[in-house]
Backbone bond lengths (Angstrom), bond angles and torsions (degrees), N, CA, C in turn:
res aa  C-N    CA-C-N  psi(-1)  N-CA   C-N-CA  omega(-1)  CA-C   N-CA-C  phi
1 M - - - 1.473 - - 1.524 107.80 -
2 G 1.346 114.51 137.88 1.472 120.32 178.92 1.500 112.44 -79.95
3 T 1.319 115.17 -168.26 1.477 120.12 175.14 1.509 110.42 -103.75
4 W 1.346 113.60 163.25 1.483 119.40 175.13 1.542 107.11 -152.41
5 I 1.335 114.39 171.59 1.469 120.69 -178.70 1.503 109.55 -103.70
6 K 1.279 118.51 136.21 1.489 122.78 176.47 1.535 108.62 -122.42
7 E 1.337 116.60 126.54 1.466 121.22 175.04 1.520 112.18 -104.72
8 T 1.351 117.56 129.38 1.425 122.07 172.77 1.553 108.28 -120.04
9 G 1.326 115.19 -173.60 1.436 118.67 -178.04 1.509 113.34 -68.86
10 T 1.347 118.21 -15.07 1.456 119.69 -175.41 1.517 114.76 -120.15
11 A 1.321 118.16 -12.41 1.462 117.90 -172.97 1.525 111.86 -166.17
12 F 1.378 114.16 166.74 1.421 121.10 167.14 1.520 109.24 -107.66
13 Y 1.343 119.91 140.49 1.425 122.61 -175.41 1.505 110.29 -124.92
14 L 1.353 117.59 141.28 1.487 121.64 167.05 1.525 106.42 -92.29
15 M 1.315 115.40 110.25 1.490 122.84 -171.43 1.543 111.71 -97.37
16 E 1.396 114.33 150.76 1.451 120.38 171.58 1.524 106.75 -157.57
17 G 1.341 114.50 119.52 1.482 118.28 177.04 1.518 114.93 61.55
18 G 1.313 118.24 34.04 1.457 119.18 178.94 1.503 116.48 86.09
19 Y 1.324 116.42 -5.33 1.519 122.27 175.98 1.495 110.52 -121.44
20 Y 1.328 118.75 156.85 1.442 119.92 175.64 1.450 112.86 -95.87
21 L 1.363 115.37 146.05 1.463 125.56 -178.95 1.568 109.78 -96.48
22 S 1.346 112.46 -33.60 1.483 117.86 -178.48 1.514 110.36 -152.50
23 K 1.306 117.07 158.51 1.484 120.76 -169.43 1.499 110.27 -143.34
24 I 1.327 118.15 135.01 1.476 123.19 176.73 1.555 105.09 -122.90
25 S 1.339 116.10 113.80 1.427 120.06 -175.95 1.519 113.49 -79.23
26 K 1.307 117.60 152.27 1.459 125.86 172.04 1.562 107.73 -92.73
27 Y 1.312 115.42 149.71 1.469 116.68 175.69 1.579 108.68 -144.33
28 P 1.286 117.55 151.07 1.503 121.08 -174.64 1.509 112.45 -58.18
29 S 1.351 113.41 140.74 1.476 120.17 171.96 1.546 111.57 -66.93
30 Q 1.241 116.47 138.53 1.502 120.38 174.96 1.489 114.43 -67.45
31 N 1.319 116.56 -23.22 1.452 118.86 -174.36 1.492 115.68 -108.85
32 N 1.346 117.77 -22.03 1.465 121.87 -178.01 1.522 109.24 -136.15
33 P 1.357 116.46 107.11 1.444 119.59 -179.03 1.520 114.58 -61.02
34 N 1.340 117.67 -15.46 1.458 121.36 -179.31 1.535 113.51 -91.31
35 E 1.343 113.09 3.98 1.507 118.32 -179.86 1.470 112.84 -123.11
36 Q 1.333 117.81 157.50 1.471 123.55 176.95 1.525 107.07 -123.62
37 V 1.367 114.87 157.10 1.423 119.79 -174.83 1.576 106.57 -120.78
38 V 1.303 115.59 139.22 1.423 120.14 -177.90 1.579 108.49 -132.20
39 N 1.315 118.48 130.41 1.432 120.17 175.02 1.531 110.04 -85.71
40 I 1.357 114.24 95.75 1.452 119.57 -175.34 1.503 115.71 -70.33
41 S 1.362 117.02 -13.84 1.551 119.90 178.61 1.468 109.24 -59.12
42 G 1.367 122.03 -25.03 1.394 122.79 -178.45 1.457 111.69 -69.42
43 M 1.351 117.90 -17.93 1.502 118.90 -178.51 1.576 112.53 -80.47
44 K 1.350 115.94 -7.46 1.431 116.96 -179.47 1.480 115.03 -56.54
45 S 1.370 116.90 -38.94 1.444 122.01 -178.96 1.538 111.65 -69.03
46 W 1.364 115.18 -23.74 1.467 119.50 -179.18 1.500 106.80 -67.82
47 F 1.343 120.96 -39.63 1.439 125.04 -172.62 1.537 110.81 -87.78
48 A 1.383 116.28 -7.96 1.457 120.08 175.02 1.566 111.26 -84.23
49 R 1.286 116.48 -9.14 1.490 120.35 -179.53 1.517 111.66 -71.19
50 A 1.285 117.50 152.34 1.506 122.62 175.37 1.541 107.73 -62.03
51 D 1.321 115.50 -36.35 1.524 119.03 -179.36 1.519 110.69 -103.53
52 F 1.388 115.08 46.66 1.437 117.70 -176.51 1.574 114.39 -54.95
53 P 1.269 118.79 149.89 1.413 121.27 -176.35 1.509 114.01 -64.40
54 G 1.319 117.36 135.16 1.425 123.78 -178.99 1.538 113.99 -112.30
55 G 1.335 117.19 0.96 1.458 121.32 -178.56 1.494 110.61 -152.47
56 M 1.299 114.22 176.87 1.491 120.39 -176.53 1.528 111.25 -152.07
57 T 1.331 118.82 136.63 1.461 122.33 174.35 1.516 107.12 -115.42
58 I 1.330 115.30 151.47 1.465 122.79 179.65 1.508 110.22 -124.18
59 S 1.306 120.75 121.78 1.480 121.95 -178.06 1.542 108.08 -83.01
60 T 1.307 115.58 121.45 1.471 120.44 -179.73 1.507 111.24 -101.09
61 Q 1.300 119.64 -5.68 1.487 125.11 -177.24 1.543 108.49 -82.69
62 E 1.313 119.79 123.77 1.415 121.79 176.24 1.559 108.65 -73.82
63 D 1.355 111.50 146.65 1.468 120.00 -178.71 1.511 113.09 60.83
64 A 1.325 116.65 23.08 1.488 118.33 179.29 1.571 108.57 -71.87
65 P 1.312 117.88 146.36 1.483 117.22 -179.34 1.533 113.06 -65.59
66 E 1.330 115.95 142.05 1.425 120.53 179.73 1.547 109.89 -76.87
67 P 1.377 120.30 148.63 1.409 123.46 178.96 1.556 111.10 -58.28
68 L 1.264 117.35 154.83 1.479 124.44 177.42 1.523 108.17 -99.08
69 P 1.385 114.02 150.02 1.460 116.38 177.56 1.504 110.72 -70.17
70 K 1.350 117.64 152.80 1.410 120.67 179.29 1.493 113.61 -66.75
71 P 1.360 119.49 123.97 1.433 121.64 -179.94 1.505 114.76 -63.52
72 E 1.328 115.12 149.08 1.471 117.78 176.85 1.542 110.94 -64.34
73 A 1.345 115.75 139.12 1.471 119.08 176.27 1.529 111.09 -64.74
74 I 1.329 115.50 139.42 1.525 121.73 178.99 1.479 108.05 -101.71
75 A 1.266 115.53 126.92 1.500 119.75 179.93 1.525 111.32 -68.22
76 P 1.344 113.42 132.11 1.473 118.37 -173.34 1.558 111.99 -70.67
77 S 1.293 114.74 -14.37 1.551 116.19 -177.39 1.515 106.47 -146.51
78 P 1.279 116.21 161.48 1.501 120.54 179.18 1.559 113.48 -70.34
79 A 1.331 116.99 -3.88 1.475 119.73 -179.26 1.485 109.41 -61.99
80 P 1.338 120.20 144.32 1.480 123.34 -179.52 1.590 110.00 -58.51
81 Q 1.325 112.41 135.60 1.437 119.19 177.60 1.465 112.90 -116.95
82 P 1.282 118.43 154.19 1.511 119.78 177.85 1.484 108.45 -68.35
83 E 1.345 112.28 157.55 1.453 120.28 179.34 1.531 107.40 -64.52
84 P 1.375 117.20 132.33 1.483 118.73 175.99 1.573 112.25 -64.74
85 I 1.282 115.72 147.92 1.413 120.60 175.85 1.472 110.80 -73.64
86 K 1.299 120.20 121.73 1.428 123.70 -177.82 1.517 112.50 -94.67
87 V 1.307 117.94 132.75 1.424 122.63 179.07 1.555 108.82 -74.08
88 P 1.345 118.97 125.18 1.486 117.83 178.60 1.495 110.63 -57.53
89 T 1.358 112.20 137.71 1.458 119.11 177.29 1.500 108.30 -80.90
90 P 1.356 113.10 127.30 1.492 116.96 179.40 1.535 109.83 -61.54
91 P 1.349 118.75 154.02 1.466 120.87 179.09 1.528 108.80 -65.38
92 A 1.329 114.50 154.08 1.424 122.57 -179.51 1.539 108.80 -60.27
93 P 1.329 122.08 142.69 1.448 121.98 177.40 1.509 113.27 -54.19
94 V 1.326 116.50 133.57 1.449 122.22 178.58 1.574 106.33 -113.51
95 A 1.301 113.49 128.34 1.453 119.95 179.79 1.591 108.35 -56.76
96 P 1.296 118.62 135.16 1.482 121.13 174.74 1.477 111.99 -57.53
97 K 1.301 116.53 148.92 1.483 121.57 176.88 1.537 110.45 -62.86
98 R 1.335 114.33 142.38 1.441 121.12 173.63 1.551 106.60 -120.28
99 I 1.336 115.29 159.41 1.430 119.52 174.61 1.473 110.96 -56.55
100 N 1.372 117.10 140.94 1.469 119.81 178.72 1.505 111.55 -95.15
101 T 1.262 119.60 -178.63 1.477 124.45 -178.00 1.540 112.06 -61.24
102 N 1.329 116.04 -33.09 1.438 117.58 -178.78 1.565 109.78 -69.20
103 G 1.372 116.12 -44.45 1.411 117.87 178.91 1.547 113.16 -65.20
104 L 1.301 116.44 -34.28 1.483 122.36 -179.65 1.527 108.27 -69.01
105 L 1.284 118.66 -39.96 1.464 122.30 177.94 1.498 109.04 -65.74
106 L 1.325 118.64 -40.78 1.451 120.67 178.32 1.577 114.43 -60.35
107 I 1.355 111.65 -47.37 1.492 117.60 -179.13 1.504 109.97 -63.08
108 K 1.337 117.34 -49.42 1.469 119.86 -177.84 1.484 111.91 -62.10
109 S 1.347 117.66 -36.40 1.474 120.37 -178.26 1.529 109.70 -65.13
110 F 1.338 118.08 -45.11 1.459 119.03 -176.01 1.512 113.73 -84.34
111 E 1.286 119.39 -27.86 1.462 121.75 -179.49 1.514 111.02 -79.71
112 G 1.376 115.45 -37.36 1.415 120.63 -175.21 1.527 110.90 69.01
113 L 1.332 116.21 172.04 1.494 120.78 -179.66 1.544 108.43 -115.63
114 R 1.328 114.46 118.02 1.469 120.24 177.25 1.510 107.57 -125.97
115 L 1.310 118.96 119.43 1.494 123.01 -174.68 1.557 111.03 -91.68
116 N 1.326 117.81 -4.60 1.463 121.83 174.70 1.511 107.51 -117.79
117 A 1.376 114.78 139.70 1.464 119.99 179.45 1.466 112.02 -56.66
118 Y 1.321 117.14 141.42 1.449 123.60 176.39 1.511 112.08 -147.24
119 R 1.315 118.69 163.71 1.430 122.47 175.62 1.531 110.91 -91.97
120 D 1.364 116.24 129.77 1.438 118.02 -178.42 1.541 109.99 -78.21
121 A 1.333 117.99 -167.15 1.451 122.48 -173.75 1.521 111.97 -64.80
122 V 1.303 120.66 -20.19 1.462 121.15 178.12 1.522 111.28 -114.57
123 G 1.374 116.85 17.91 1.443 121.50 173.18 1.531 117.69 86.04
124 I 1.350 116.61 11.41 1.468 119.82 -178.82 1.545 109.69 -85.80
125 W 1.299 118.44 130.17 1.473 119.50 177.31 1.528 111.75 -62.89
126 T 1.279 117.98 129.55 1.429 124.92 -170.92 1.518 111.11 -138.76
127 I 1.356 116.30 154.66 1.476 119.68 177.94 1.514 109.01 -155.00
128 G 1.324 116.93 168.50 1.461 121.39 176.62 1.476 112.11 59.82
129 Y 1.414 119.55 -131.16 1.391 121.35 -179.43 1.570 108.52 -100.26
130 G 1.323 114.59 57.85 1.439 117.93 177.68 1.500 115.86 89.39
131 T 1.284 120.16 11.12 1.431 123.48 -177.76 1.542 110.24 -70.53
132 T 1.365 117.45 131.55 1.472 120.28 178.19 1.497 115.19 -116.49
133 R 1.355 118.12 -19.30 1.445 120.98 -177.74 1.519 110.91 -68.77
134 G 1.311 117.54 127.85 1.470 121.96 173.93 1.497 114.83 72.52
135 V 1.299 120.81 11.18 1.446 124.03 -176.75 1.580 106.80 -84.33
136 K 1.336 112.44 135.01 1.446 119.95 177.80 1.522 111.93 -129.46
137 P 1.305 117.94 154.90 1.487 121.31 -179.47 1.547 108.95 -57.29
138 G 1.372 116.79 138.65 1.431 123.09 177.79 1.545 111.27 83.82
139 M 1.344 119.27 -0.81 1.508 119.92 -179.84 1.484 108.62 -69.51
140 R 1.324 115.52 143.22 1.497 124.53 174.44 1.467 109.87 -135.82
141 I 1.373 118.25 137.66 1.446 121.91 -178.67 1.496 109.34 -133.54
142 S 1.325 116.94 168.58 1.485 122.32 176.17 1.499 109.30 -94.28
143 E 1.346 115.90 171.23 1.507 118.09 -179.29 1.546 109.19 -67.21
144 A 1.303 116.29 -33.54 1.466 117.18 177.50 1.498 113.16 -64.40
145 E 1.301 114.91 -35.59 1.478 120.97 179.79 1.521 108.26 -70.30
146 A 1.325 115.16 -40.47 1.517 119.77 178.38 1.515 110.57 -59.41
147 E 1.354 114.99 -41.46 1.456 118.15 -179.71 1.501 111.22 -68.30
148 K 1.371 117.20 -38.09 1.454 120.40 175.81 1.481 111.89 -63.97
149 F 1.294 117.95 -43.05 1.516 118.99 179.59 1.528 108.92 -64.12
150 L 1.328 118.91 -39.96 1.452 121.81 178.41 1.480 111.62 -59.69
151 Q 1.294 120.66 -48.30 1.423 123.85 179.12 1.482 114.53 -61.00
152 E 1.330 116.54 -37.03 1.463 122.27 174.89 1.509 111.43 -66.16
153 D 1.299 116.31 -42.86 1.448 121.34 178.08 1.570 111.75 -65.92
154 L 1.328 114.43 -40.24 1.478 118.98 178.92 1.543 110.87 -63.41
155 T 1.320 115.95 -41.08 1.479 119.17 -179.55 1.534 111.12 -62.46
156 R 1.361 114.55 -40.19 1.435 117.42 178.29 1.517 112.33 -66.35
157 F 1.270 118.07 -44.19 1.476 118.97 179.74 1.517 113.05 -72.67
158 E 1.333 118.47 -33.66 1.457 119.12 174.24 1.498 110.88 -60.17
159 Q 1.308 117.00 -44.77 1.479 121.38 177.74 1.512 112.42 -58.69
160 A 1.355 115.58 -43.17 1.479 119.76 177.35 1.510 113.00 -59.03
161 I 1.348 115.69 -38.27 1.459 118.98 179.93 1.520 109.27 -69.45
162 H 1.283 118.26 -46.68 1.469 121.08 178.49 1.483 112.12 -55.14
163 E 1.362 116.95 -43.50 1.425 119.58 178.10 1.515 115.51 -66.45
164 A 1.334 117.23 -29.22 1.459 122.42 -176.83 1.539 114.15 -86.32
165 L 1.356 117.76 -27.02 1.439 120.11 -174.91 1.577 110.31 -81.05
166 S 1.302 114.06 143.57 1.446 119.36 171.96 1.609 112.37 -124.47
167 V 1.379 113.53 11.56 1.386 119.18 175.19 1.515 111.89 -130.36
168 S 1.318 117.16 165.45 1.459 121.51 -178.05 1.527 108.94 -89.77
169 I 1.298 116.37 139.02 1.498 120.68 179.41 1.543 108.76 -136.35
170 N 1.322 116.59 163.41 1.452 115.95 -179.36 1.554 113.11 -89.46
171 D 1.310 118.44 178.25 1.423 120.93 -171.89 1.543 111.51 -63.58
172 N 1.298 117.73 -43.48 1.504 119.63 179.04 1.519 111.20 -64.46
173 Q 1.290 117.12 -39.59 1.455 118.67 178.50 1.560 110.79 -63.47
174 F 1.339 113.62 -42.49 1.513 119.07 -178.33 1.500 105.52 -63.78
175 S 1.337 118.14 -45.10 1.484 119.87 -172.21 1.529 108.00 -69.33
176 S 1.310 122.49 -33.07 1.476 122.25 178.09 1.521 108.14 -68.49
177 L 1.318 119.03 -34.36 1.493 119.34 176.61 1.505 111.26 -69.63
178 V 1.341 116.31 -35.45 1.492 115.49 176.96 1.544 112.66 -62.56
179 S 1.367 114.90 -43.44 1.427 118.32 176.09 1.527 113.48 -61.36
180 F 1.334 115.06 -40.19 1.489 121.43 179.97 1.547 108.30 -64.40
181 T 1.370 118.41 -48.39 1.400 123.14 -175.59 1.496 110.47 -67.61
182 Y 1.366 116.99 -37.68 1.476 124.20 179.52 1.546 107.94 -56.60
183 N 1.338 115.73 -33.59 1.443 120.32 -176.95 1.451 115.32 -86.98
184 I 1.350 117.27 -39.85 1.538 118.86 -173.46 1.494 110.34 -100.56
185 G 1.329 121.21 -18.40 1.466 122.29 178.59 1.513 110.06 101.26
186 S 1.412 115.58 153.34 1.411 120.44 -174.57 1.466 114.43 -67.17
187 G 1.393 117.04 -33.94 1.415 121.88 -179.37 1.523 112.00 -65.72
188 A 1.300 114.61 -46.14 1.497 119.72 179.11 1.551 109.76 -62.92
189 F 1.325 116.64 -38.69 1.440 119.16 -179.16 1.534 110.09 -67.02
190 R 1.327 121.16 -39.87 1.409 124.59 -177.96 1.562 111.31 -64.52
191 S 1.370 113.48 -34.78 1.455 116.66 -179.58 1.564 114.11 -92.58
192 S 1.299 118.39 5.39 1.410 122.22 -172.39 1.562 112.18 -77.21
193 T 1.334 113.73 150.98 1.490 118.61 171.44 1.435 112.14 -64.28
194 L 1.346 116.76 -34.51 1.445 123.11 179.72 1.550 109.66 -55.07
195 L 1.309 117.50 -47.86 1.486 120.02 -179.56 1.477 109.44 -66.98
196 R 1.323 118.79 -41.73 1.518 121.47 -177.38 1.522 108.38 -61.60
197 L 1.333 118.30 -46.50 1.459 120.24 -177.80 1.512 111.21 -63.80
198 L 1.402 116.05 -41.04 1.465 121.22 179.67 1.499 110.80 -61.22
199 N 1.374 117.45 -47.15 1.432 119.68 177.09 1.506 117.33 -65.49
200 Q 1.325 115.05 -22.71 1.420 121.04 176.78 1.524 113.96 -82.35
201 G 1.359 116.68 -6.34 1.405 121.62 179.17 1.496 113.79 80.41
202 E 1.326 118.20 24.69 1.422 119.79 -177.65 1.550 111.30 -67.94
203 D 1.305 116.65 167.07 1.516 122.65 -179.37 1.524 107.01 -58.35
204 V 1.369 113.23 137.70 1.501 118.48 -176.21 1.511 113.69 -59.06
205 R 1.314 117.75 -32.41 1.481 117.23 177.23 1.554 113.58 -72.92
206 S 1.264 116.06 -28.55 1.478 118.95 174.41 1.535 110.56 -67.91
207 V 1.354 113.16 -37.41 1.472 118.09 176.97 1.484 109.22 -66.80
208 G 1.350 115.66 -47.93 1.444 121.51 -176.92 1.519 113.84 -58.37
209 A 1.364 115.25 -35.21 1.466 118.63 178.19 1.527 114.91 -60.73
210 Q 1.361 114.41 -22.92 1.486 120.02 -177.71 1.581 110.98 -66.76
211 F 1.338 116.64 -27.95 1.443 119.27 -178.55 1.538 109.10 -58.87
212 L 1.291 117.48 -35.90 1.470 120.78 -171.13 1.477 113.00 -74.54
213 R 1.334 118.57 -12.05 1.460 122.24 175.36 1.524 113.42 -73.42
214 W 1.368 116.21 -19.99 1.474 118.71 -172.55 1.551 108.90 -100.50
215 D 1.365 117.69 65.17 1.405 122.24 -174.81 1.547 113.21 -118.17
216 K 1.369 115.80 17.36 1.432 119.63 -177.31 1.484 112.54 -120.93
217 A 1.362 114.74 151.27 1.477 119.17 173.58 1.535 103.99 -140.81
218 G 1.345 113.78 130.15 1.475 118.07 -176.99 1.542 110.16 61.77
219 G 1.302 117.32 29.16 1.463 121.01 177.17 1.484 115.34 81.05
220 K 1.358 120.17 1.25 1.446 124.88 -179.43 1.571 110.45 -115.12
221 V 1.332 111.36 136.96 1.534 114.61 173.25 1.499 109.13 -69.39
222 L 1.326 114.13 130.36 1.497 121.07 177.22 1.529 108.49 -111.06
223 A 1.345 115.83 133.21 1.392 119.94 -177.87 1.541 113.47 -62.06
224 G 1.341 113.68 -35.68 1.461 119.63 176.58 1.496 111.83 -62.69
225 L 1.328 117.55 -41.72 1.496 120.85 177.69 1.549 110.42 -68.36
226 T 1.297 118.81 -37.64 1.473 121.16 176.38 1.539 109.86 -59.29
227 R 1.357 117.09 -46.43 1.438 118.41 178.00 1.479 110.11 -62.39
228 R 1.316 120.27 -46.21 1.458 122.08 -178.92 1.460 112.20 -60.76
229 R 1.321 121.17 -41.31 1.495 124.17 178.03 1.525 109.64 -60.95
230 N 1.335 115.23 -43.67 1.476 120.55 177.71 1.498 110.71 -60.89
231 A 1.311 116.65 -44.84 1.498 120.79 -179.70 1.512 109.18 -62.27
232 E 1.333 117.64 -45.18 1.464 120.80 -177.66 1.504 112.30 -67.54
233 R 1.328 115.65 -33.40 1.471 120.89 177.60 1.503 108.35 -68.47
234 S 1.317 117.85 -44.97 1.483 121.18 -178.36 1.523 111.08 -64.88
235 L 1.297 119.64 -39.03 1.458 124.25 176.77 1.508 110.06 -64.67
236 F 1.360 116.18 -41.50 1.481 122.16 178.01 1.539 110.42 -60.85
237 L 1.311 114.91 -38.82 1.494 119.05 -178.05 1.558 114.63 -89.51
238 G 1.335 113.85 2.76 1.458 117.59 -179.52 1.512 116.20 74.22
239 E 1.316 113.95 23.46 1.494 121.73 -178.63 1.529 111.75 -102.02
240 N 1.278 115.62 178.22 1.531 118.74 -177.14 1.501 108.28 -75.21
241 F 1.384 115.15 109.04 1.501 120.30 179.24 1.507 112.31 -93.13
242 R 1.361 115.90 -16.90 1.458 119.78 -171.87 1.532 111.61 -66.35
243 S 1.306 118.43 -24.73 1.501 119.85 -176.02 1.543 108.79 -67.43
244 F 1.345 117.57 -18.26 1.486 118.09 -179.34 1.534 111.99 -95.00
245 L 1.363 120.26 0.93 1.419 121.38 -172.82 1.578 111.66 -81.21
246 S 1.331 117.07 -18.71 1.449 118.03 -178.41 1.547 107.91 -111.20
247 A 1.335 111.36 142.48 1.463 113.67 -178.68 1.519 117.03 -67.93
């Protein structure tokens, strides 16, 4: 019998013969108590096996018992036996990257705080720190609501970046991408040359130069976007981005 994946309310399991060979736990999201976070990079070793899993089951029963680990094989005789092959233990779950203080400063500096709904440079209704979802004419919010909307937007864009990246990057690089994606949208980021070059392992300065191409709105170059792209590029390269924050 081959292996398969089983999901329960607390973990994902690599199963074989009714027992699990490996386990990846779920843990609560820091931003949404109704969501859980899973480090799926631990599953890479599962699919590197000769008998990689070809199916998956999902437990829908609440309080269902969790699978048990596969017991060690017992030698049928006292004769010396070869060492059993041990399944590599997946790395401990690592919390996904979040935007750092540099990236947050960059976003707030360029987006500004507006508590009354307004149309942005291309006519989209906007409020708070650049929030566009669910904004209607005449809408007014508090500073606390603006901060809440910002965190919800950041979580969404951070997740989009995690899903699109296939390489490791540092905190400043990740934060610059969050600011960039916050401004241009997840779809534009996923189809960008910047992401393609980054995932191909191109030179960091070649990737950084791609930020500067995104300085237009409605077909026109905007000075504010030019400064923002330079700030994001500088943060991505680990350079001084603060000089671009003031007009």
